PDB file of N, H, CA, C and O in Angstrom:
ATOM      1  N   CYS A   1      57.952 289.567 -14.883  1.00  0.00           N
ATOM      2  CA  CYS A   1      57.322 288.279 -14.642  1.00  0.00           C
ATOM      3  C   CYS A   1      55.809 288.401 -14.804  1.00  0.00           C
ATOM      4  O   CYS A   1      55.200 289.411 -14.450  1.00  0.00           O
ATOM      5  N   THR A   2      55.247 287.375 -15.331  1.00  0.00           N
ATOM      6  H   THR A   2      55.741 286.555 -15.618  1.00  0.00           H
ATOM      7  CA  THR A   2      53.793 287.288 -15.418  1.00  0.00           C
ATOM      8  C   THR A   2      53.330 286.182 -14.484  1.00  0.00           C
ATOM      9  O   THR A   2      54.131 285.333 -14.091  1.00  0.00           O
ATOM     10  N   PRO A   3      52.047 286.175 -14.119  1.00  0.00           N
ATOM     11  CA  PRO A   3      51.550 285.095 -13.255  1.00  0.00           C
ATOM     12  C   PRO A   3      51.798 283.704 -13.830  1.00  0.00           C
ATOM     13  O   PRO A   3      52.017 282.757 -13.074  1.00  0.00           O
ATOM     14  N   ILE A   4      51.768 283.568 -15.142  1.00  0.00           N
ATOM     15  H   ILE A   4      51.591 284.337 -15.756  1.00  0.00           H
ATOM     16  CA  ILE A   4      52.011 282.265 -15.771  1.00  0.00           C
ATOM     17  C   ILE A   4      53.420 281.767 -15.457  1.00  0.00           C
ATOM     18  O   ILE A   4      53.630 280.565 -15.296  1.00  0.00           O
ATOM     19  N   ASP A   5      54.384 282.680 -15.368  1.00  0.00           N
ATOM     20  H   ASP A   5      54.214 283.657 -15.499  1.00  0.00           H
ATOM     21  CA  ASP A   5      55.761 282.293 -15.047  1.00  0.00           C
ATOM     22  C   ASP A   5      55.846 281.589 -13.696  1.00  0.00           C
ATOM     23  O   ASP A   5      56.670 280.694 -13.510  1.00  0.00           O
ATOM     24  N   PHE A   6      55.002 281.991 -12.761  1.00  0.00           N
ATOM     25  H   PHE A   6      54.333 282.719 -12.912  1.00  0.00           H
ATOM     26  CA  PHE A   6      55.034 281.389 -11.433  1.00  0.00           C
ATOM     27  C   PHE A   6      54.556 279.943 -11.450  1.00  0.00           C
ATOM     28  O   PHE A   6      54.966 279.150 -10.602  1.00  0.00           O
ATOM     29  N   LEU A   7      53.703 279.590 -12.394  1.00  0.00           N
ATOM     30  H   LEU A   7      53.370 280.234 -13.083  1.00  0.00           H
ATOM     31  CA  LEU A   7      53.245 278.204 -12.488  1.00  0.00           C
ATOM     32  C   LEU A   7      54.373 277.267 -12.900  1.00  0.00           C
ATOM     33  O   LEU A   7      54.288 276.058 -12.687  1.00  0.00           O
ATOM     34  N   MET A   8      55.419 277.815 -13.484  1.00  0.00           N
ATOM     35  H   MET A   8      55.489 278.798 -13.657  1.00  0.00           H
ATOM     36  CA  MET A   8      56.559 276.983 -13.866  1.00  0.00           C
ATOM     37  C   MET A   8      57.313 276.485 -12.637  1.00  0.00           C
ATOM     38  O   MET A   8      58.120 275.561 -12.744  1.00  0.00           O
ATOM     39  N   LEU A   9      57.065 277.080 -11.476  1.00  0.00           N
ATOM     40  H   LEU A   9      56.410 277.830 -11.389  1.00  0.00           H
ATOM     41  CA  LEU A   9      57.692 276.632 -10.233  1.00  0.00           C
ATOM     42  C   LEU A   9      57.065 275.346  -9.717  1.00  0.00           C
ATOM     43  O   LEU A   9      57.642 274.670  -8.865  1.00  0.00           O
ATOM     44  N   LYS A  10      55.888 275.003 -10.230  1.00  0.00           N
ATOM     45  H   LYS A  10      55.420 275.552 -10.923  1.00  0.00           H
ATOM     46  CA  LYS A  10      55.175 273.811  -9.766  1.00  0.00           C
ATOM     47  C   LYS A  10      55.917 272.567 -10.225  1.00  0.00           C
ATOM     48  O   LYS A  10      56.202 272.411 -11.413  1.00  0.00           O
ATOM     49  N   PRO A  11      56.231 271.678  -9.282  1.00  0.00           N
ATOM     50  CA  PRO A  11      56.907 270.437  -9.676  1.00  0.00           C
ATOM     51  C   PRO A  11      55.980 269.529 -10.474  1.00  0.00           C
ATOM     52  O   PRO A  11      54.777 269.488 -10.218  1.00  0.00           O
ATOM     53  N   ASN A  12      56.530 268.809 -11.429  1.00  0.00           N
ATOM     54  H   ASN A  12      57.507 268.842 -11.637  1.00  0.00           H
ATOM     55  CA  ASN A  12      55.729 267.904 -12.263  1.00  0.00           C
ATOM     56  C   ASN A  12      55.126 266.761 -11.465  1.00  0.00           C
ATOM     57  O   ASN A  12      54.089 266.215 -11.845  1.00  0.00           O
ATOM     58  N   SER A  13      55.767 266.394 -10.364  1.00  0.00           N
ATOM     59  H   SER A  13      56.609 266.837 -10.055  1.00  0.00           H
ATOM     60  CA  SER A  13      55.286 265.269  -9.555  1.00  0.00           C
ATOM     61  C   SER A  13      54.089 265.630  -8.681  1.00  0.00           C
ATOM     62  O   SER A  13      53.482 264.745  -8.079  1.00  0.00           O
ATOM     63  N   LEU A  14      53.742 266.903  -8.600  1.00  0.00           N
ATOM     64  H   LEU A  14      54.236 267.622  -9.089  1.00  0.00           H
ATOM     65  CA  LEU A  14      52.650 267.344  -7.728  1.00  0.00           C
ATOM     66  C   LEU A  14      51.305 267.060  -8.382  1.00  0.00           C
ATOM     67  O   LEU A  14      51.018 267.535  -9.481  1.00  0.00           O
ATOM     68  N   ARG A  15      50.490 266.282  -7.691  1.00  0.00           N
ATOM     69  H   ARG A  15      50.723 265.896  -6.798  1.00  0.00           H
ATOM     70  CA  ARG A  15      49.143 265.974  -8.182  1.00  0.00           C
ATOM     71  C   ARG A  15      48.159 266.993  -7.630  1.00  0.00           C
ATOM     72  O   ARG A  15      48.349 267.523  -6.535  1.00  0.00           O
ATOM     73  N   THR A  16      47.123 267.259  -8.383  1.00  0.00           N
ATOM     74  H   THR A  16      46.969 266.828  -9.272  1.00  0.00           H
ATOM     75  CA  THR A  16      46.089 268.176  -7.912  1.00  0.00           C
ATOM     76  C   THR A  16      44.832 267.395  -7.589  1.00  0.00           C
ATOM     77  O   THR A  16      44.567 266.373  -8.222  1.00  0.00           O
ATOM     78  N   PRO A  17      44.062 267.842  -6.634  1.00  0.00           N
ATOM     79  CA  PRO A  17      44.342 268.963  -5.738  1.00  0.00           C
ATOM     80  C   PRO A  17      45.441 268.602  -4.750  1.00  0.00           C
ATOM     81  O   PRO A  17      45.663 267.428  -4.453  1.00  0.00           O
ATOM     82  N   TYR A  18      46.123 269.621  -4.248  1.00  0.00           N
ATOM     83  H   TYR A  18      45.943 270.574  -4.490  1.00  0.00           H
ATOM     84  CA  TYR A  18      47.263 269.402  -3.360  1.00  0.00           C
ATOM     85  C   TYR A  18      47.137 270.262  -2.111  1.00  0.00           C
ATOM     86  O   TYR A  18      46.432 271.271  -2.102  1.00  0.00           O
ATOM     87  N   THR A  19      47.832 269.846  -1.056  1.00  0.00           N
ATOM     88  H   THR A  19      48.405 269.026  -1.062  1.00  0.00           H
ATOM     89  CA  THR A  19      47.918 270.631   0.173  1.00  0.00           C
ATOM     90  C   THR A  19      49.283 271.310   0.214  1.00  0.00           C
ATOM     91  O   THR A  19      50.177 270.975  -0.563  1.00  0.00           O
ATOM     92  N   ASN A  20      49.433 272.256   1.118  1.00  0.00           N
ATOM     93  H   ASN A  20      48.707 272.528   1.750  1.00  0.00           H
ATOM     94  CA  ASN A  20      50.732 272.910   1.275  1.00  0.00           C
ATOM     95  C   ASN A  20      51.801 271.921   1.721  1.00  0.00           C
ATOM     96  O   ASN A  20      52.963 272.045   1.334  1.00  0.00           O
ATOM     97  N   ILE A  21      51.416 270.946   2.529  1.00  0.00           N
ATOM     98  H   ILE A  21      50.472 270.845   2.843  1.00  0.00           H
ATOM     99  CA  ILE A  21      52.378 269.929   2.969  1.00  0.00           C
ATOM    100  C   ILE A  21      52.884 269.135   1.767  1.00  0.00           C
ATOM    101  O   ILE A  21      54.081 268.873   1.654  1.00  0.00           O
ATOM    102  N   GLU A  22      51.979 268.754   0.873  1.00  0.00           N
ATOM    103  H   GLU A  22      51.006 268.967   0.964  1.00  0.00           H
ATOM    104  CA  GLU A  22      52.379 268.017  -0.332  1.00  0.00           C
ATOM    105  C   GLU A  22      53.263 268.873  -1.231  1.00  0.00           C
ATOM    106  O   GLU A  22      54.220 268.374  -1.822  1.00  0.00           O
ATOM    107  N   LEU A  23      52.944 270.157  -1.335  1.00  0.00           N
ATOM    108  H   LEU A  23      52.166 270.563  -0.855  1.00  0.00           H
ATOM    109  CA  LEU A  23      53.765 271.073  -2.129  1.00  0.00           C
ATOM    110  C   LEU A  23      55.167 271.179  -1.533  1.00  0.00           C
ATOM    111  O   LEU A  23      56.158 271.125  -2.261  1.00  0.00           O
ATOM    112  N   ALA A  24      55.249 271.328  -0.218  1.00  0.00           N
ATOM    113  H   ALA A  24      54.443 271.371   0.373  1.00  0.00           H
ATOM    114  CA  ALA A  24      56.547 271.433   0.454  1.00  0.00           C
ATOM    115  C   ALA A  24      57.381 270.170   0.232  1.00  0.00           C
ATOM    116  O   ALA A  24      58.575 270.257  -0.054  1.00  0.00           O
ATOM    117  N   HIS A  25      56.759 269.005   0.363  1.00  0.00           N
ATOM    118  H   HIS A  25      55.789 268.934   0.596  1.00  0.00           H
ATOM    119  CA  HIS A  25      57.486 267.748   0.157  1.00  0.00           C
ATOM    120  C   HIS A  25      57.964 267.610  -1.286  1.00  0.00           C
ATOM    121  O   HIS A  25      59.090 267.172  -1.524  1.00  0.00           O
ATOM    122  N   SER A  26      57.128 267.976  -2.245  1.00  0.00           N
ATOM    123  H   SER A  26      56.214 268.332  -2.052  1.00  0.00           H
ATOM    124  CA  SER A  26      57.519 267.818  -3.650  1.00  0.00           C
ATOM    125  C   SER A  26      58.627 268.792  -4.050  1.00  0.00           C
ATOM    126  O   SER A  26      59.410 268.506  -4.956  1.00  0.00           O
ATOM    127  N   LEU A  27      58.693 269.942  -3.376  1.00  0.00           N
ATOM    128  H   LEU A  27      58.057 270.174  -2.640  1.00  0.00           H
ATOM    129  CA  LEU A  27      59.750 270.916  -3.648  1.00  0.00           C
ATOM    130  C   LEU A  27      60.985 270.698  -2.779  1.00  0.00           C
ATOM    131  O   LEU A  27      62.042 271.279  -3.027  1.00  0.00           O
ATOM    132  N   ASN A  28      60.838 269.848  -1.750  1.00  0.00           N
ATOM    133  H   ASN A  28      59.979 269.376  -1.549  1.00  0.00           H
ATOM    134  CA  ASN A  28      61.901 269.646  -0.763  1.00  0.00           C
ATOM    135  C   ASN A  28      62.276 270.970  -0.100  1.00  0.00           C
ATOM    136  O   ASN A  28      63.451 271.290   0.077  1.00  0.00           O
ATOM    137  N   LYS A  29      61.237 271.730   0.261  1.00  0.00           N
ATOM    138  H   LYS A  29      60.282 271.471   0.117  1.00  0.00           H
ATOM    139  CA  LYS A  29      61.391 273.036   0.903  1.00  0.00           C
ATOM    140  C   LYS A  29      60.560 273.062   2.182  1.00  0.00           C
ATOM    141  O   LYS A  29      59.701 272.201   2.376  1.00  0.00           O
ATOM    142  N   PRO A  30      60.804 274.042   3.062  1.00  0.00           N
ATOM    143  CA  PRO A  30      60.031 274.137   4.302  1.00  0.00           C
ATOM    144  C   PRO A  30      58.552 274.425   4.034  1.00  0.00           C
ATOM    145  O   PRO A  30      58.193 275.054   3.038  1.00  0.00           O
ATOM    146  N   LEU A  31      57.711 273.950   4.946  1.00  0.00           N
ATOM    147  H   LEU A  31      58.003 273.439   5.754  1.00  0.00           H
ATOM    148  CA  LEU A  31      56.273 274.170   4.836  1.00  0.00           C
ATOM    149  C   LEU A  31      55.954 275.655   4.743  1.00  0.00           C
ATOM    150  O   LEU A  31      55.088 276.048   3.961  1.00  0.00           O
ATOM    151  N   ARG A  32      56.628 276.479   5.516  1.00  0.00           N
ATOM    152  H   ARG A  32      57.331 276.159   6.152  1.00  0.00           H
ATOM    153  CA  ARG A  32      56.343 277.925   5.522  1.00  0.00           C
ATOM    154  C   ARG A  32      56.523 278.529   4.126  1.00  0.00           C
ATOM    155  O   ARG A  32      55.750 279.399   3.726  1.00  0.00           O
ATOM    156  N   LEU A  33      57.522 278.080   3.393  1.00  0.00           N
ATOM    157  H   LEU A  33      58.151 277.373   3.718  1.00  0.00           H
ATOM    158  CA  LEU A  33      57.734 278.586   2.033  1.00  0.00           C
ATOM    159  C   LEU A  33      56.596 278.148   1.113  1.00  0.00           C
ATOM    160  O   LEU A  33      56.129 278.932   0.288  1.00  0.00           O
ATOM    161  N   ALA A  34      56.151 276.904   1.252  1.00  0.00           N
ATOM    162  H   ALA A  34      56.531 276.267   1.922  1.00  0.00           H
ATOM    163  CA  ALA A  34      55.032 276.411   0.441  1.00  0.00           C
ATOM    164  C   ALA A  34      53.763 277.204   0.742  1.00  0.00           C
ATOM    165  O   ALA A  34      52.985 277.497  -0.166  1.00  0.00           O
ATOM    166  N   GLN A  35      53.553 277.549   2.004  1.00  0.00           N
ATOM    167  H   GLN A  35      54.185 277.311   2.741  1.00  0.00           H
ATOM    168  CA  GLN A  35      52.383 278.342   2.380  1.00  0.00           C
ATOM    169  C   GLN A  35      52.446 279.725   1.748  1.00  0.00           C
ATOM    170  O   GLN A  35      51.431 280.240   1.278  1.00  0.00           O
ATOM    171  N   LYS A  36      53.612 280.323   1.734  1.00  0.00           N
ATOM    172  H   LYS A  36      54.437 279.905   2.115  1.00  0.00           H
ATOM    173  CA  LYS A  36      53.774 281.643   1.116  1.00  0.00           C
ATOM    174  C   LYS A  36      53.536 281.570  -0.389  1.00  0.00           C
ATOM    175  O   LYS A  36      52.916 282.459  -0.973  1.00  0.00           O
ATOM    176  N   MET A  37      54.033 280.502  -1.010  1.00  0.00           N
ATOM    177  H   MET A  37      54.537 279.780  -0.535  1.00  0.00           H
ATOM    178  CA  MET A  37      53.816 280.324  -2.449  1.00  0.00           C
ATOM    179  C   MET A  37      52.328 280.210  -2.760  1.00  0.00           C
ATOM    180  O   MET A  37      51.828 280.854  -3.682  1.00  0.00           O
ATOM    181  N   SER A  38      51.625 279.390  -1.987  1.00  0.00           N
ATOM    182  H   SER A  38      52.031 278.867  -1.238  1.00  0.00           H
ATOM    183  CA  SER A  38      50.189 279.207  -2.214  1.00  0.00           C
ATOM    184  C   SER A  38      49.432 280.508  -1.994  1.00  0.00           C
ATOM    185  O   SER A  38      48.511 280.831  -2.744  1.00  0.00           O
ATOM    186  N   TYR A  39      49.819 281.250  -0.971  1.00  0.00           N
ATOM    187  H   TYR A  39      50.567 280.988  -0.362  1.00  0.00           H
ATOM    188  CA  TYR A  39      49.172 282.536  -0.697  1.00  0.00           C
ATOM    189  C   TYR A  39      49.331 283.476  -1.893  1.00  0.00           C
ATOM    190  O   TYR A  39      48.361 284.081  -2.349  1.00  0.00           O
ATOM    191  N   CYS A  40      50.550 283.591  -2.392  1.00  0.00           N
ATOM    192  H   CYS A  40      51.338 283.099  -2.022  1.00  0.00           H
ATOM    193  CA  CYS A  40      50.809 284.486  -3.528  1.00  0.00           C
ATOM    194  C   CYS A  40      50.059 284.034  -4.776  1.00  0.00           C
ATOM    195  O   CYS A  40      49.478 284.857  -5.484  1.00  0.00           O
ATOM    196  N   LEU A  41      50.067 282.735  -5.050  1.00  0.00           N
ATOM    197  H   LEU A  41      50.539 282.066  -4.475  1.00  0.00           H
ATOM    198  CA  LEU A  41      49.352 282.214  -6.221  1.00  0.00           C
ATOM    199  C   LEU A  41      47.847 282.439  -6.097  1.00  0.00           C
ATOM    200  O   LEU A  41      47.175 282.697  -7.096  1.00  0.00           O
ATOM    201  N   ARG A  42      47.315 282.344  -4.878  1.00  0.00           N
ATOM    202  H   ARG A  42      47.860 282.135  -4.067  1.00  0.00           H
ATOM    203  CA  ARG A  42      45.883 282.627  -4.670  1.00  0.00           C
ATOM    204  C   ARG A  42      45.576 284.094  -4.951  1.00  0.00           C
ATOM    205  O   ARG A  42      44.579 284.405  -5.603  1.00  0.00           O
ATOM    206  N   LYS A  43      46.425 284.997  -4.464  1.00  0.00           N
ATOM    207  H   LYS A  43      47.235 284.745  -3.934  1.00  0.00           H
ATOM    208  CA  LYS A  43      46.208 286.430  -4.668  1.00  0.00           C
ATOM    209  C   LYS A  43      46.301 286.804  -6.147  1.00  0.00           C
ATOM    210  O   LYS A  43      45.651 287.752  -6.589  1.00  0.00           O
ATOM    211  N   MET A  44      47.109 286.062  -6.915  1.00  0.00           N
ATOM    212  H   MET A  44      47.638 285.292  -6.556  1.00  0.00           H
ATOM    213  CA  MET A  44      47.222 286.296  -8.358  1.00  0.00           C
ATOM    214  C   MET A  44      46.138 285.554  -9.132  1.00  0.00           C
ATOM    215  O   MET A  44      46.086 285.615 -10.361  1.00  0.00           O
ATOM    216  N   GLU A  45      45.269 284.847  -8.395  1.00  0.00           N
ATOM    217  H   GLU A  45      45.312 284.797  -7.398  1.00  0.00           H
ATOM    218  CA  GLU A  45      44.174 284.062  -8.970  1.00  0.00           C
ATOM    219  C   GLU A  45      44.679 282.981  -9.920  1.00  0.00           C
ATOM    220  O   GLU A  45      44.042 282.678 -10.929  1.00  0.00           O
ATOM    221  N   MET A  46      45.838 282.401  -9.584  1.00  0.00           N
ATOM    222  H   MET A  46      46.356 282.647  -8.764  1.00  0.00           H
ATOM    223  CA  MET A  46      46.400 281.307 -10.374  1.00  0.00           C
ATOM    224  C   MET A  46      45.994 279.954  -9.805  1.00  0.00           C
ATOM    225  O   MET A  46      45.947 278.964 -10.536  1.00  0.00           O
ATOM    226  N   VAL A  47      45.700 279.900  -8.512  1.00  0.00           N
ATOM    227  H   VAL A  47      45.738 280.704  -7.918  1.00  0.00           H
ATOM    228  CA  VAL A  47      45.185 278.688  -7.878  1.00  0.00           C
ATOM    229  C   VAL A  47      43.945 279.064  -7.087  1.00  0.00           C
ATOM    230  O   VAL A  47      43.727 280.230  -6.756  1.00  0.00           O
ATOM    231  N   LYS A  48      43.144 278.061  -6.794  1.00  0.00           N
ATOM    232  H   LYS A  48      43.321 277.115  -7.063  1.00  0.00           H
ATOM    233  CA  LYS A  48      41.952 278.306  -5.989  1.00  0.00           C
ATOM    234  C   LYS A  48      41.815 277.179  -4.976  1.00  0.00           C
ATOM    235  O   LYS A  48      42.291 276.064  -5.189  1.00  0.00           O
ATOM    236  N   VAL A  49      41.156 277.496  -3.875  1.00  0.00           N
ATOM    237  H   VAL A  49      40.769 278.401  -3.702  1.00  0.00           H
ATOM    238  CA  VAL A  49      40.867 276.494  -2.855  1.00  0.00           C
ATOM    239  C   VAL A  49      39.658 275.705  -3.330  1.00  0.00           C
ATOM    240  O   VAL A  49      38.621 276.279  -3.661  1.00  0.00           O
ATOM    241  N   VAL A  50      39.799 274.383  -3.360  1.00  0.00           N
ATOM    242  H   VAL A  50      40.641 273.916  -3.091  1.00  0.00           H
ATOM    243  CA  VAL A  50      38.713 273.534  -3.860  1.00  0.00           C
ATOM    244  C   VAL A  50      38.142 272.628  -2.779  1.00  0.00           C
ATOM    245  O   VAL A  50      37.230 271.843  -3.040  1.00  0.00           O
ATOM    246  N   GLY A  51      38.674 272.736  -1.571  1.00  0.00           N
ATOM    247  H   GLY A  51      39.414 273.373  -1.359  1.00  0.00           H
ATOM    248  CA  GLY A  51      38.162 271.905  -0.483  1.00  0.00           C
ATOM    249  C   GLY A  51      39.153 271.856   0.653  1.00  0.00           C
ATOM    250  O   GLY A  51      40.072 272.670   0.747  1.00  0.00           O
ATOM    251  N   LYS A  52      38.938 270.862   1.527  1.00  0.00           N
ATOM    252  H   LYS A  52      38.192 270.201   1.451  1.00  0.00           H
ATOM    253  CA  LYS A  52      39.831 270.663   2.661  1.00  0.00           C
ATOM    254  C   LYS A  52      40.139 269.185   2.811  1.00  0.00           C
ATOM    255  O   LYS A  52      39.321 268.325   2.481  1.00  0.00           O
ATOM    256  N   LYS A  53      41.317 268.908   3.309  1.00  0.00           N
ATOM    257  H   LYS A  53      41.981 269.606   3.578  1.00  0.00           H
ATOM    258  CA  LYS A  53      41.745 267.550   3.648  1.00  0.00           C
ATOM    259  C   LYS A  53      42.200 267.632   5.102  1.00  0.00           C
ATOM    260  O   LYS A  53      43.307 268.082   5.397  1.00  0.00           O
ATOM    261  N   GLY A  54      41.327 267.190   6.001  1.00  0.00           N
ATOM    262  H   GLY A  54      40.427 266.825   5.761  1.00  0.00           H
ATOM    263  CA  GLY A  54      41.602 267.401   7.418  1.00  0.00           C
ATOM    264  C   GLY A  54      41.528 268.886   7.718  1.00  0.00           C
ATOM    265  O   GLY A  54      40.501 269.521   7.481  1.00  0.00           O
ATOM    266  N   ARG A  55      42.613 269.442   8.237  1.00  0.00           N
ATOM    267  H   ARG A  55      43.448 268.926   8.429  1.00  0.00           H
ATOM    268  CA  ARG A  55      42.664 270.883   8.525  1.00  0.00           C
ATOM    269  C   ARG A  55      43.365 271.672   7.424  1.00  0.00           C
ATOM    270  O   ARG A  55      43.499 272.891   7.529  1.00  0.00           O
ATOM    271  N   SER A  56      43.812 270.996   6.375  1.00  0.00           N
ATOM    272  H   SER A  56      43.703 270.005   6.290  1.00  0.00           H
ATOM    273  CA  SER A  56      44.569 271.641   5.297  1.00  0.00           C
ATOM    274  C   SER A  56      43.672 271.978   4.115  1.00  0.00           C
ATOM    275  O   SER A  56      42.774 271.214   3.762  1.00  0.00           O
ATOM    276  N   PHE A  57      43.926 273.129   3.512  1.00  0.00           N
ATOM    277  H   PHE A  57      44.655 273.750   3.799  1.00  0.00           H
ATOM    278  CA  PHE A  57      43.224 273.497   2.291  1.00  0.00           C
ATOM    279  C   PHE A  57      43.743 272.660   1.133  1.00  0.00           C
ATOM    280  O   PHE A  57      44.915 272.287   1.096  1.00  0.00           O
ATOM    281  N   LEU A  58      42.852 272.370   0.185  1.00  0.00           N
ATOM    282  H   LEU A  58      41.900 272.673   0.215  1.00  0.00           H
ATOM    283  CA  LEU A  58      43.222 271.715  -1.069  1.00  0.00           C
ATOM    284  C   LEU A  58      43.228 272.772  -2.159  1.00  0.00           C
ATOM    285  O   LEU A  58      42.262 273.521  -2.304  1.00  0.00           O
ATOM    286  N   PHE A  59      44.300 272.838  -2.921  1.00  0.00           N
ATOM    287  H   PHE A  59      45.085 272.229  -2.804  1.00  0.00           H
ATOM    288  CA  PHE A  59      44.458 273.820  -3.986  1.00  0.00           C
ATOM    289  C   PHE A  59      44.443 273.132  -5.340  1.00  0.00           C
ATOM    290  O   PHE A  59      44.861 271.981  -5.473  1.00  0.00           O
ATOM    291  N   ASP A  60      43.953 273.858  -6.349  1.00  0.00           N
ATOM    292  H   ASP A  60      43.614 274.793  -6.241  1.00  0.00           H
ATOM    293  CA  ASP A  60      43.980 273.374  -7.725  1.00  0.00           C
ATOM    294  C   ASP A  60      44.250 274.555  -8.642  1.00  0.00           C
ATOM    295  O   ASP A  60      43.939 275.700  -8.316  1.00  0.00           O
ATOM    296  N   PHE A  61      44.837 274.255  -9.795  1.00  0.00           N
ATOM    297  H   PHE A  61      45.090 273.325 -10.060  1.00  0.00           H
ATOM    298  CA  PHE A  61      45.193 275.300 -10.767  1.00  0.00           C
ATOM    299  C   PHE A  61      44.046 275.617 -11.684  1.00  0.00           C
ATOM    300  O   PHE A  61      44.174 276.472 -12.560  1.00  0.00           O
TER     301      PHE A  61
END
């Protein structure tokens, strides 16, 4: 697998910038899984934090 392959997991309905809550809802998965996905994508430098919405980080590709 390459880091680009992981971007294929992103749902088409997800708008950027997005929060982990929005990612979880668009995937219909638990918030904890969305947080783990975002963490891994950040470590692979595939997404970056671009701000905050309330207490949630905003991510962009």
